[in-house]
C-alpha angles and dihedrals in degrees: 000000000000122000121213114238111247113224109213112207111209118223114241094256095049092044090054091051091050092051091046091055091052091048092048090052091051091047091049091052090046091049089051090054091048089049091051091047091049091050090050091050092046090051090050092048090048091050091047091048090051090051091048091048091050090049091050091049090050090050091049090047093051090049090054096045109118130234115255120226126194131178115223097168114145103189112003128078111241126198094221094173091058091050089051092052092047093054093045093051096042097046100025090228131122117260125201123198097221120231092221113140099226125146132183116218141167122226134161091356092306135103121229138179113214122203100211094190094054095031090231129143123210116198112215125218118240140173129244090274093060093253115147121241101236092212091064088058089050090056091057093044092053090054095050099035109120117233094236093059119094097198134004126212126189123198115212132180097203127088115269132194138194112232089210090056102029094164095050119100100225125188096184141008136192120212134191121276087053100282130131140178128211126190120220112254131198089222101075095200091056091046098049095041090050090053094059093035092059093041090053088055089056088052093055103269119142131205122285129225091213109097094208092058121096089229092062109131094242127041104304127229087230138042091214128097123240116244092262094056092038089058090047089053090052089059089064092051131350110254134197100222100205093047090049092052091050092050091046089051091053095050092040088059090050092050094043099245093155098168091048092050090061091050091049092047089054092048091050091047090053090051094048096047105110094233092051100034111153099164116157092008113147120210 
């Protein structure tokens, strides 16, 4: 026996309630999807923020990494603490005298660097005049350079030459991987200006066309930086210019940089003149 299907006709009010329930269900499902999408986006943003924070921390860390200083002098007595102070005042960056047991020595007409801790010998290249190829020193420095050091400078008291400029009489040279070598000079102004000149190369500074700038390609007439390079230095670490000049004057007197002392005295005088007062100005 077949039953006829009864068609129930909803009254307008009940039909509206039925439709509302369906709509509410759809909205709830849609809201759930939005919620899931939002959570996914929030997780991605959180992850990205963590990566950005880590990157910023790495950048801060690299900015604070000190300069490493090692003494590879074979015959001459070097005041390594004075060199450390000079670099710190000039660049405004921390310098560490590295406790790396390296020694330069000469044996059987050849130069070697011995790593006492590892008991390893590195034979250095030289020319027929017994002048050391500076790039062979770089090779050793790259192997021993600690990871927490931004740049590494070695002081040597033997003649060095650049194989790419064999005829040039060099007193210092910067290589890639942030290492540089400076040869001890009897002229203290040449020696101390070369130290910061080569270190600035390892920190990304190029040569300057201005002859009175320390970053001039040849030996400069001044130990001061031009305004362009001084501003570049301030990007590494904010400096108070007047304070820096006063500290440079003090150490320049200790070292015996008489010509430089007069230049610094004039710079300080210009700063302290009322009409040109720049005290406490940060670059």
